[in-house]
C-alpha positions, 0 to 999 in steps of 0.5 A: 059144499051145503052144512050137513055135507061138511059135518058128514066129512069131517065126523068120517075124516080119518084123524081129527085135523085132516080136513079143516072146512071153512065157509068161502064168505069168511075172513079166515078163509080170505086170510089163510087161502088168498090163493082162493078166489071167492068167486071161484069158490062159489062155483064149487067146493076148493081144497087146499091141499098142504103142498098148496096145490089148489083142487075144486069141484070134481076133481076135488072128490078123490084127494076127499075120498082118501081121507075118509075111513072106507072111501078109498076105494072111490078115489080109485074109481076117478082115476079111470079115464071115462070117470073124470069127464063124466064126475066133472059135467055130474059135479056142475050139475049138482053145484048148479042146483046144489039148494034144490037138492039140499032142499029136496033131500032135507026139507024142513018141518013146519 
């Protein structure tokens, strides 16, 4: 997840402390969440829930949406049978192309 996406999520979280975003390569992430291997973390965002479950990529999106003001309806959409497989494919494509997408959406001014 890029910094801009992370900041967007943090600003919209339902309450302070609901979400904490840690870089995959940070020592804090490795110490607190050793169950999330760096290689897995580098392929998709990983959401560690308070009960210890880990959701990755598109499977994490509904849980994130439940925690964002005004986006809970989107979590219900993900529960529809045909949506999850399509979401996984779309998420995988976005994850593979995140740098190109990020540069296209937020080009740096020269």
